[in-house]
ZADOBA-99829 format. One record per atom (N, C-alpha, C): residue in three letters; x, y, z. Coordinates in steps of 0.02 Angstrom, whole numbers, padded with zeros to 5 digits, always signed. Example, Ala and Ser with C-alpha at 12.3 -4.5 7.8 and 13.67 -1.06 7.14 Angstrom:
# ZADOBA-99829
ALA+00660-00284+00390 ALA+00615-00225+00390 ALA+00660-00165+00390 SER+00642-00112+00354 SER+00684-00053+00357 SER+00645+00002+00394 
This chain:
# ZADOBA-99829
MET+03966+00110-01237 MET+04034+00086-01261 MET+04081+00143-01261 ALA+04139+00137-01235 ALA+04190+00187-01232 ALA+04215+00203-01301 SER+04235+00268-01310 SER+04260+00290-01374 SER+04331+00263-01384 PRO+04353+00258-01447 PRO+04426+00240-01459 PRO+04470+00295-01429 THR+04529+00280-01418 THR+04575+00328-01382 THR+04631+00353-01431 ILE+04653+00416-01417 ILE+04710+00445-01449 ILE+04765+00458-01394 ALA+04819+00423-01397 ALA+04872+00437-01350 ALA+04908+00500-01373 VAL+04914+00547-01326 VAL+04951+00611-01340 VAL+05020+00604-01308 ILE+05069+00608-01350 ILE+05140+00600-01326 ILE+05180+00662-01338 ASN+05204+00689-01282 ASN+05238+00754-01285 ASN+05316+00743-01293 PHE+05336+00756-01352 PHE+05409+00749-01367 PHE+05441+00817-01368 THR+05407+00870-01351 THR+05438+00935-01355 THR+05482+00949-01295 LEU+05525+01000-01307 LEU+05567+01023-01250 LEU+05539+01088-01219 THR+05480+01108-01244 THR+05454+01177-01222 THR+05389+01167-01183 LEU+05352+01111-01190 LEU+05289+01105-01159 LEU+05297+01060-01095 THR+05269+01083-01039 THR+05268+01041-00977 THR+05203+01002-00975 ASP+05195+00957-00926 ASP+05135+00918-00926 ASP+05073+00956-00914 ASP+05073+01010-00872 ASP+05011+01046-00857 ASP+04976+01076-00917 PRO+05011+01115-00961 PRO+04975+01141-01018 PRO+04950+01089-01069 VAL+04988+01033-01069 VAL+04970+00976-01115 VAL+04903+00945-01089 ARG+04902+00936-01023 ARG+04840+00905-00993 ARG+04779+00952-00998 GLU+04791+01019-00991 GLU+04740+01066-00997 GLU+04710+01069-01069 ALA+04754+01064-01118 ALA+04734+01064-01190 ALA+04697+01001-01206 ILE+04721+00942-01178 ILE+04685+00878-01189 ILE+04616+00882-01161 HIS+04610+00909-01101 HIS+04544+00918-01071 HIS+04498+00959-01114 ALA+04522+01016-01140 ALA+04482+01061-01180 ALA+04459+01026-01247 VAL+04506+00993-01280 VAL+04491+00960-01340 VAL+04440+00902-01334 ASN+04450+00863-01275 ASN+04401+00814-01261 ASN+04330+00843-01250 ARG+04327+00899-01218 ARG+04259+00934-01213 ARG+04233+00952-01282 GLN+04279+00978-01323 GLN+04256+00998-01391 GLN+04228+00938-01428 ILE+04261+00880-01421 ILE+04240+00822-01459 ILE+04176+00798-01428 ARG+04168+00796-01365 ARG+04111+00767-01333 ARG+04047+00815-01338 GLU+04060+00883-01330 GLU+04004+00926-01326 GLU+03986+00958-01394 HIS+04033+00962-01438 HIS+04020+00995-01504 HIS+04030+00949-01566 PHE+04082+00916-01569 PHE+04094+00875-01630 PHE+04054+00811-01634 GLN+04050+00772-01582 GLN+04013+00707-01584 GLN+03939+00718-01597 PRO+03907+00768-01563 PRO+03835+00777-01577 PRO+03817+00792-01650 ILE+03864+00821-01685 ILE+03858+00839-01754 ILE+03878+00782-01803 TRP+03934+00751-01789 TRP+03961+00703-01834 TRP+03948+00629-01812 GLY+03932+00620-01751 GLY+03915+00551-01727 GLY+03972+00506-01718 CYS+04033+00533-01712 CYS+04095+00494-01701 CYS+04140+00532-01655 ALA+04179+00493-01619 ALA+04220+00525-01570 ALA+04284+00482-01550 ARG+04332+00509-01525 ARG+04387+00478-01491 ARG+04405+00517-01430 THR+04439+00484-01380 THR+04458+00521-01318 THR+04531+00527-01314 LEU+04557+00587-01307 LEU+04629+00599-01302 LEU+04648+00582-01231 LYS+04705+00549-01226 LYS+04734+00532-01159 LYS+04811+00542-01161 PRO+04838+00573-01108 PRO+04913+00585-01108 PRO+04948+00515-01100 TYR+05004+00511-01133 TYR+05041+00447-01125 TYR+05115+00465-01113 MET+05144+00439-01063 MET+05219+00448-01047 MET+05258+00386-01071 PRO+05300+00393-01122 PRO+05340+00335-01143 PRO+05395+00324-01091 THR+05419+00260-01088 THR+05470+00245-01038 THR+05538+00241-01067 PHE+05549+00260-01128 PHE+05617+00258-01160 PHE+05646+00326-01156 ASP+05713+00331-01174 ASP+05747+00394-01176 ASP+05741+00423-01243 ILE+05701+00480-01249 ILE+05689+00505-01316 ILE+05751+00541-01346 SER+05796+00560-01304 SER+05856+00592-01327 SER+05909+00546-01361 ASP+05895+00481-01357 ASP+05943+00433-01384 ASP+05904+00387-01429 PRO+05907+00401-01499 PRO+05870+00360-01542 PRO+05891+00289-01545 ASN+05956+00275-01528 ASN+05981+00206-01528 ASN+05952+00164-01471 SER+05920+00198-01424 SER+05894+00159-01366 SER+05818+00145-01372 LEU+05790+00168-01427 LEU+05717+00161-01436 LEU+05697+00087-01447 ALA+05651+00067-01404 ALA+05628+00000-01413 ALA+05556+00003-01441 GLU+05532-00054-01464 GLU+05464-00056-01493 GLU+05418-00062-01437 GLU+05400-00002-01403 GLU+05358-00003-01344 GLU+05285-00001-01370 PRO+05244-00047-01351 PRO+05172-00044-01367 PRO+05139+00015-01334 ILE+05094+00048-01368 ILE+05057+00104-01345 ILE+04985+00087-01333 PRO+04957+00090-01273 PRO+04891+00066-01261 PRO+04838+00117-01283 ALA+04830+00125-01350 ALA+04782+00171-01376 ALA+04764+00146-01447 ASP+04710+00175-01476 ASP+04692+00158-01543 ASP+04727+00201-01594 SER+04756+00257-01575 SER+04788+00302-01619 SER+04836+00347-01578 VAL+04880+00383-01612 VAL+04931+00421-01577 VAL+04938+00493-01604 MET+04948+00542-01560 MET+04963+00607-01582 MET+05029+00629-01546 TYR+05078+00650-01589 TYR+05146+00669-01562 TYR+05146+00746-01562 LEU+05171+00770-01505 LEU+05185+00843-01500 LEU+05261+00847-01509 VAL+05284+00883-01557 VAL+05356+00886-01570 VAL+05376+00961-01586 ASP+05441+00972-01569 ASP+05468+01036-01591 ASP+05493+01029-01662 GLU+05487+01082-01703 GLU+05510+01074-01770 GLU+05582+01059-01774 SER+05621+01085-01726 SER+05694+01074-01726 SER+05711+01000-01716 THR+05667+00964-01685 THR+05680+00893-01672 THR+05641+00847-01721 LEU+05616+00876-01777 LEU+05576+00841-01821 LEU+05609+00775-01849 PRO+05672+00780-01869 PRO+05704+00718-01896 PRO+05702+00658-01843 GLY+05713+00675-01779 GLY+05706+00624-01727 GLY+05635+00598-01722 ALA+05585+00646-01724 ALA+05515+00630-01716 ALA+05491+00586-01767 LEU+05519+00592-01828 LEU+05494+00549-01881 LEU+05510+00477-01866 GLY+05566+00466-01834 GLY+05587+00395-01817 GLY+05541+00366-01765 PHE+05503+00404-01727 PHE+05464+00376-01671 PHE+05407+00333-01697 HIS+05392+00337-01764 HIS+05335+00295-01787 HIS+05351+00218-01781 ASP+05415+00200-01772 ASP+05429+00129-01758 ASP+05399+00103-01693 LEU+05380+00150-01649 LEU+05359+00128-01584 LEU+05287+00100-01581 ASN+05248+00118-01628 ASN+05178+00091-01624 ASN+05163+00044-01678 SER+05104+00012-01675 SER+05085-00034-01728 SER+05074+00006-01794 ARG+05096-00024-01849 ARG+05096+00014-01910 ARG+05030+00029-01939 ASP+04977-00004-01913 ASP+04911+00013-01940 ASP+04877+00064-01894 LYS+04907+00091-01846 LYS+04873+00140-01803 LYS+04874+00206-01834 PRO+04815+00244-01835 PRO+04818+00313-01860 PRO+04862+00356-01815 PHE+04894+00403-01847 PHE+04934+00447-01808 PHE+04936+00518-01836 GLY+04962+00566-01792 GLY+04964+00633-01816 GLY+05020+00668-01781 PHE+05040+00726-01807 PHE+05094+00766-01778 PHE+05066+00837-01762 VAL+05086+00865-01707 VAL+05072+00937-01692 VAL+05139+00967-01685 PHE+05157+01015-01730 PHE+05220+01050-01725 PHE+05213+01111-01684 VAL+05245+01110-01624 VAL+05239+01162-01575 VAL+05289+01215-01594 LEU+05275+01259-01642 LEU+05317+01310-01663 LEU+05319+01365-01613 ASP+05265+01377-01579 ASP+05258+01427-01527 ASP+05223+01393-01466 PRO+05260+01393-01411 PRO+05229+01358-01351 PRO+05164+01389-01324 ASN+05149+01451-01349 ASN+05087+01484-01328 ASN+05035+01479-01384 ASP+05046+01444-01437 ASP+05002+01442-01493 ASP+05008+01377-01526 TRP+04977+01322-01501 TRP+04979+01257-01531 TRP+04918+01217-01518 THR+04873+01239-01476 THR+04814+01200-01457 THR+04764+01195-01513 THR+04763+01250-01558 THR+04713+01244-01611 THR+04737+01188-01662 THR+04805+01179-01666 THR+04829+01126-01711 THR+04813+01055-01681 LEU+04820+01049-01615 LEU+04800+00986-01584 LEU+04730+00972-01596 SER+04684+01020-01585 SER+04614+01019-01601 SER+04604+00994-01672 HIS+04634+01033-01717 HIS+04626+01023-01793 HIS+04644+00952-01809 GLU+04704+00927-01787 GLU+04727+00860-01806 GLU+04684+00807-01774 ALA+04665+00819-01710 ALA+04624+00769-01676 ALA+04554+00756-01714 LEU+04521+00813-01729 LEU+04458+00805-01762 LEU+04464+00775-01832 GLU+04517+00792-01865 GLU+04525+00759-01936 GLU+04545+00685-01929 LEU+04581+00667-01877 LEU+04598+00600-01867 LEU+04533+00558-01852 ILE+04487+00589-01815 ILE+04425+00557-01799 ILE+04384+00546-01861 LEU+04378+00598-01903 LEU+04333+00596-01961 LEU+04364+00551-02016 ASP+04427+00549-02026 ASP+04458+00510-02079 ASP+04523+00476-02053 PRO+04520+00431-02008 PRO+04580+00400-01978 PRO+04627+00368-02023 THR+04604+00341-02084 THR+04646+00310-02127 THR+04674+00361-02183 VAL+04652+00419-02180 VAL+04675+00473-02221 VAL+04674+00456-02296 ASN+04617+00427-02319 ASN+04607+00404-02386 ASN+04538+00413-02414 VAL+04496+00454-02378 VAL+04428+00466-02401 VAL+04424+00529-02443 PHE+04390+00526-02502 PHE+04379+00583-02546 PHE+04304+00590-02558 VAL+04282+00650-02572 VAL+04211+00664-02588 VAL+04207+00703-02652 PRO+04167+00684-02700 PRO+04161+00719-02761 PRO+04126+00785-02752 GLY+04155+00840-02784 GLY+04129+00906-02773 GLY+04155+00953-02831 PRO+04131+01015-02831 PRO+04151+01064-02880 PRO+04226+01080-02871 ASP+04257+01093-02929 ASP+04325+01122-02927 ASP+04321+01198-02911 PRO+04355+01218-02857 PRO+04353+01290-02838 PRO+04379+01339-02889 ARG+04418+01312-02935 ARG+04445+01349-02991 ARG+04399+01357-03048 ASN+04353+01305-03056 ASN+04305+01304-03111 ASN+04247+01259-03089 PRO+04194+01286-03064 PRO+04138+01246-03034 PRO+04106+01194-03084 ARG+04119+01203-03147 ARG+04092+01157-03199 ARG+04130+01090-03197 ASN+04189+01091-03170 ASN+04230+01030-03165 ASN+04218+00997-03099 THR+04222+00927-03095 THR+04213+00891-03034 THR+04282+00862-03012 VAL+04297+00874-02949 VAL+04362+00847-02919 VAL+04344+00806-02858 LEU+04394+00773-02828 LEU+04382+00734-02768 LEU+04414+00773-02709 HIS+04367+00798-02665 HIS+04390+00835-02608 HIS+04413+00791-02550 THR+04463+00810-02517 THR+04486+00772-02456 THR+04430+00777-02401 TYR+04422+00726-02362 TYR+04369+00726-02314 TYR+04397+00755-02247 GLU+04410+00820-02249 GLU+04447+00853-02191 GLU+04398+00892-02149 ALA+04404+00891-02085 ALA+04355+00921-02042 ALA+04375+00998-02031 CYS+04438+01015-02039 CYS+04457+01083-02019 CYS+04495+01123-02069 ASP+04521+01093-02121 ASP+04565+01130-02171 ASP+04530+01193-02196 ALA+04465+01185-02218 ALA+04431+01240-02249 ALA+04419+01300-02205 VAL+04424+01289-02135 VAL+04415+01340-02088 VAL+04474+01344-02036 GLU+04534+01324-02058 GLU+04586+01316-02011 GLU+04613+01382-01982 ARG+04593+01439-02010 ARG+04615+01501-01984 ARG+04564+01527-01929 LEU+04513+01487-01916 LEU+04463+01510-01866 LEU+04463+01466-01802 SER+04457+01498-01747 SER+04462+01463-01686 SER+04418+01492-01632 TYR+04403+01455-01575 TYR+04363+01483-01521 TYR+04387+01451-01460 ASN+04369+01480-01403 ASN+04391+01459-01338 ASN+04348+01407-01304 ILE+04377+01359-01272 ILE+04346+01315-01223 ILE+04383+01329-01157 GLY+04356+01367-01113 GLY+04395+01390-01055 GLY+04446+01438-01080 THR+04506+01428-01064 THR+04563+01472-01090 THR+04598+01442-01147 VAL+04575+01387-01175 VAL+04612+01349-01227 VAL+04578+01363-01294 LEU+04616+01382-01343 LEU+04592+01394-01409 LEU+04586+01328-01446 VAL+04530+01315-01483 VAL+04519+01250-01515 VAL+04497+01274-01590 SER+04501+01230-01635 SER+04489+01244-01705 SER+04412+01242-01722 ASP+04391+01287-01769 ASP+04329+01279-01798 ASP+04328+01213-01840 PHE+04270+01189-01862 PHE+04265+01129-01901 PHE+04201+01133-01944 VAL+04203+01097-01998 VAL+04144+01097-02044 VAL+04092+01045-02022 LYS+04031+01054-02046 LYS+03978+01010-02031 LYS+03962+00965-02090 PRO+03925+00906-02085 PRO+03917+00864-02138 PRO+03890+00897-02202 GLY+03842+00947-02193 GLY+03817+00982-02253 GLY+03867+01017-02295 TYR+03930+01026-02266 TYR+03983+01058-02308 TYR+03999+01017-02367 PHE+03993+00953-02361 PHE+04013+00906-02414 PHE+03955+00887-02457 THR+03906+00930-02463 THR+03848+00920-02511 THR+03845+00979-02559 VAL+03826+00967-02619 VAL+03822+01022-02666 VAL+03755+01064-02654 GLY+03757+01128-02655 GLY+03701+01169-02645 GLY+03693+01192-02574 GLU+03658+01247-02564 GLU+03648+01275-02499 GLU+03580+01268-02472 ILE+03578+01258-02406 ILE+03513+01252-02372 ILE+03499+01316-02333 ALA+03441+01344-02344 ALA+03422+01407-02309 ALA+03436+01398-02233 ARG+03469+01449-02203 ARG+03479+01455-02130 ARG+03516+01398-02106 HIS+03558+01366-02148 HIS+03602+01311-02126 HIS+03672+01331-02122 GLN+03706+01316-02070 GLN+03778+01333-02062 GLN+03821+01272-02081 ASN+03872+01284-02126 ASN+03914+01231-02146 ASN+03975+01224-02103 ASP+03983+01268-02053 ASP+04038+01259-02001 ASP+04011+01278-01933 PHE+04049+01257-01885 PHE+04025+01261-01814 PHE+04015+01331-01795 LEU+04059+01377-01815 LEU+04056+01448-01797 LEU+04007+01485-01835 GLY+03987+01457-01893 GLY+03937+01492-01932 GLY+03960+01557-01967 VAL+04013+01556-02002 VAL+04043+01612-02033 VAL+04020+01621-02106 GLY+03972+01586-02128 GLY+03950+01591-02196 GLY+03986+01552-02249 LEU+04017+01497-02224 LEU+04056+01454-02268 LEU+04008+01415-02317 LYS+04022+01420-02382 LYS+03982+01384-02430 LYS+04003+01314-02439 SER+03962+01272-02464 SER+03977+01200-02473 SER+04041+01196-02519 PHE+04088+01154-02498 PHE+04153+01145-02529 PHE+04190+01211-02539 GLY+04175+01262-02494 GLY+04210+01327-02501 GLY+04270+01324-02446 VAL+04301+01383-02443 VAL+04358+01392-02399 VAL+04363+01464-02378 THR+04379+01473-02314 THR+04387+01540-02288 THR+04456+01567-02304 PRO+04461+01638-02305 PRO+04527+01667-02323 PRO+04580+01644-02272 GLY+04638+01627-02300 GLY+04695+01605-02262 GLY+04690+01529-02248 SER+04636+01495-02260 SER+04634+01423-02251 SER+04647+01391-02320 HIS+04639+01326-02324 HIS+04655+01293-02386 HIS+04610+01231-02398 LEU+04604+01211-02459 LEU+04574+01148-02484 LEU+04625+01103-02514 GLY+04614+01041-02508 GLY+04652+00992-02541 GLY+04603+00949-02584 PHE+04620+00935-02647 PHE+04579+00894-02690 PHE+04619+00860-02742 PHE+04592+00801-02767 PHE+04623+00769-02823 PHE+04587+00786-02888 ASP+04633+00811-02935 ASP+04604+00833-02999 ASP+04599+00775-03044 LEU+04542+00752-03064 LEU+04533+00693-03103 LEU+04559+00702-03174 ALA+04558+00763-03199 ALA+04579+00775-03266 ALA+04655+00770-03273 THR+04693+00791-03222 THR+04765+00792-03228 THR+04799+00738-03186 GLY+04763+00702-03142 GLY+04793+00654-03098 GLY+04839+00682-03048 GLN+04828+00748-03030 GLN+04870+00780-02983 GLN+04833+00799-02921 PHE+04867+00800-02862 PHE+04839+00827-02801 PHE+04849+00902-02797 VAL+04798+00942-02784 VAL+04797+01015-02782 VAL+04785+01040-02720 GLU+04826+01093-02696 GLU+04808+01131-02636 GLU+04785+01201-02659 PHE+04725+01219-02638 PHE+04690+01280-02658 PHE+04690+01327-02598 ASN+04724+01387-02604 ASN+04731+01432-02551 ASN+04668+01476-02541 GLY+04644+01485-02481 GLY+04583+01523-02469 GLY+04586+01595-02485 GLN+04645+01620-02492 GLN+04650+01694-02514 GLN+04617+01705-02582 LEU+04610+01653-02619 LEU+04581+01657-02687 LEU+04504+01647-02683 ALA+04479+01631-02625 ALA+04408+01618-02622 ALA+04367+01683-02622 PRO+04305+01683-02646 PRO+04266+01746-02644 PRO+04248+01764-02571 PRO+04253+01829-02555 PRO+04238+01851-02489 PRO+04164+01842-02469 GLN+04148+01841-02404 GLN+04079+01836-02380 GLN+04064+01892-02338 PRO+04044+01951-02366 PRO+04038+02013-02327 PRO+03989+02008-02270 ALA+03935+01973-02278 ALA+03883+01969-02225 ALA+03911+01937-02164 PHE+03963+01896-02167 PHE+03990+01861-02108 PHE+04061+01884-02089 ALA+04082+01942-02123 ALA+04151+01963-02111 ALA+04169+01977-02040 ALA+04123+02010-02002 ALA+04136+02029-01935 ALA+04142+01967-01892 ARG+04100+01918-01900 ARG+04108+01854-01862 ARG+04173+01820-01877 ALA+04190+01816-01942 ALA+04250+01783-01963 ALA+04312+01816-01933 GLN+04309+01885-01934 GLN+04366+01921-01908 GLN+04372+01912-01834 ARG+04318+01904-01800 ARG+04321+01896-01726 ARG+04351+01829-01709 HIS+04342+01780-01751 HIS+04373+01710-01738 HIS+04434+01700-01777 GLU+04464+01751-01808 GLU+04521+01743-01849 GLU+04582+01718-01807 HIS+04620+01672-01829 HIS+04676+01646-01793 HIS+04734+01638-01840 VAL+04787+01680-01830 VAL+04847+01677-01875 VAL+04886+01615-01855 LYS+04890+01569-01901 LYS+04926+01504-01883 LYS+05002+01513-01894 PRO+05043+01483-01852 PRO+05115+01487-01858 PRO+05134+01458-01930 HIS+05186+01490-01958 HIS+05210+01465-02024 HIS+05243+01396-02020 ARG+05226+01351-02061 ARG+05260+01286-02069 ARG+05293+01283-02133 ASN+05356+01259-02133 ASN+05394+01252-02194 ASN+05373+01183-02227 GLU+05318+01188-02263 GLU+05287+01128-02293 GLU+05339+01092-02341 GLN+05377+01130-02380 GLN+05423+01103-02426 GLN+05478+01063-02391 ARG+05503+01091-02336 ARG+05554+01055-02295 ARG+05524+00991-02265 ILE+05464+00995-02240 ILE+05432+00938-02211 ILE+05424+00881-02263 GLN+05400+00902-02323 GLN+05383+00851-02372 GLN+05451+00818-02396 ALA+05504+00862-02400 ALA+05572+00832-02420 ALA+05595+00783-02367 MET+05587+00795-02303 MET+05607+00746-02255 MET+05566+00685-02259 LEU+05502+00690-02271 LEU+05459+00631-02281 LEU+05478+00590-02339 ALA+05494+00623-02396 ALA+05517+00586-02452 ALA+05583+00550-02442 ASP+05630+00582-02403 ASP+05693+00542-02387 ASP+05676+00479-02345 TYR+05630+00486-02298 TYR+05611+00427-02261 TYR+05581+00373-02304 GLN+05535+00394-02348 GLN+05500+00345-02387 GLN+05547+00313-02437 ASN+05597+00349-02462 ASN+05644+00323-02509 ASN+05705+00290-02480 GLY+05708+00284-02415 GLY+05764+00250-02381 GLY+05827+00295-02373 ARG+05820+00359-02386 ARG+05880+00405-02377 ARG+05881+00433-02307 MET+05885+00388-02258 MET+05887+00411-02188 MET+05958+00409-02163 ARG+05976+00448-02114 ARG+06041+00451-02087 ARG+06056+00382-02053 PRO+06119+00363-02050 PRO+06135+00300-02020 PRO+06112+00293-01946 GLY+06077+00239-01931 GLY+06054+00227-01864 GLY+05987+00256-01850 ALA+05955+00297-01897 ALA+05892+00327-01887 ALA+05836+00276-01890 SER+05781+00286-01850 SER+05732+00241-01848 SER+05672+00271-01890 GLY+05631+00224-01924 GLY+05578+00250-01961 GLY+05545+00197-02000 LEU+05480+00200-02016 LEU+05449+00154-02062 LEU+05477+00160-02132 LYS+05481+00104-02167 LYS+05503+00107-02235 LYS+05455+00146-02281 GLN+05391+00145-02262 GLN+05340+00183-02299 GLN+05296+00216-02248 MET+05308+00281-02239 MET+05267+00319-02191 MET+05207+00347-02226 ARG+05149+00356-02192 ARG+05091+00384-02224 ARG+05094+00461-02229 GLY+05133+00492-02184 GLY+05139+00563-02193 GLY+05151+00598-02128 VAL+05167+00662-02135 VAL+05180+00703-02075 VAL+05125+00755-02072 THR+05112+00792-02126 THR+05056+00839-02126 THR+05003+00807-02171 ARG+04941+00832-02168 ARG+04887+00805-02207 ARG+04902+00810-02281 THR+04929+00871-02305 THR+04943+00878-02374 THR+04995+00836-02393 ALA+05052+00825-02355 ALA+05103+00783-02370 ALA+05080+00711-02379 ARG+05037+00689-02339 ARG+05010+00622-02347 ARG+04986+00608-02417 TYR+04943+00654-02439 TYR+04911+00642-02505 TYR+04964+00649-02561 HIS+05012+00699-02555 HIS+05060+00704-02606 HIS+05102+00642-02617 HIS+05125+00615-02561 HIS+05169+00561-02565 HIS+05134+00492-02572 ALA+05073+00488-02553 ALA+05032+00430-02567 ALA+05023+00423-02641 LEU+05008+00477-02674 LEU+05004+00476-02747 LEU+05070+00462-02782 ALA+05122+00489-02756 ALA+05187+00479-02785 ALA+05205+00405-02777 PHE+05190+00374-02722 PHE+05207+00306-02709 PHE+05166+00259-02756 ALA+05102+00278-02760 ALA+05056+00240-02808 ALA+05081+00237-02878 HIS+05114+00292-02901 HIS+05135+00295-02971 HIS+05211+00276-02980 SER+05241+00252-02925 SER+05312+00238-02930 SER+05320+00165-02952 
């Protein structure tokens, strides 16, 4: 049986078809050869060319997309327009964004978002585990494939793809000679590598928390391997992105703009923050 599909739509002004197709081929290899044998689930990325004029938001029609989910490649400078593109697909389809802040450094983000969409397409799965600030407390960790190792990457051909965690990562306790991530950098269960982050729901406070990996204890025995795979991710203005999302959710859109009345999110963190805010509104 064929895997579900992810339509990859390039809305950037910086990427041409060739590098996008090369990245799609590499990520599909990663899914098929590395991710699926470990996790038992997969999707196939396919390029999709829309037939409408993306420069004119007033001309956008509700064009059906022949895929089970969608991944948008967008320039940050065109983010307000890209937010409106969610009108184009069925509202129940999983979706993701890749912000191409650097045309030479975006494929790890495509890999990251694709793997996480595969593992948790509805973006609402949580796993009980220790609070990284106080292991005696229990919190609900997001079921994310790449966040805890998002600063680590490796090559498939000439394309960089993201490291990802294994199922054992979401279990308490360590198994001898077991690797909790694909690259095997000594990541502990429910742990996080320096520069990466964790997201979890604090049951005691009712708040969603983002825990930065700079606060995580170092792993000296695996430092050389982790340094070899270190990948400095482009900076994203998370506060600005979340503010835009809030405007869309609350109906404060510019006249004539297109967009769902209730969007699930732009970044993974923003999805949880605003899902909780909506639930308590």
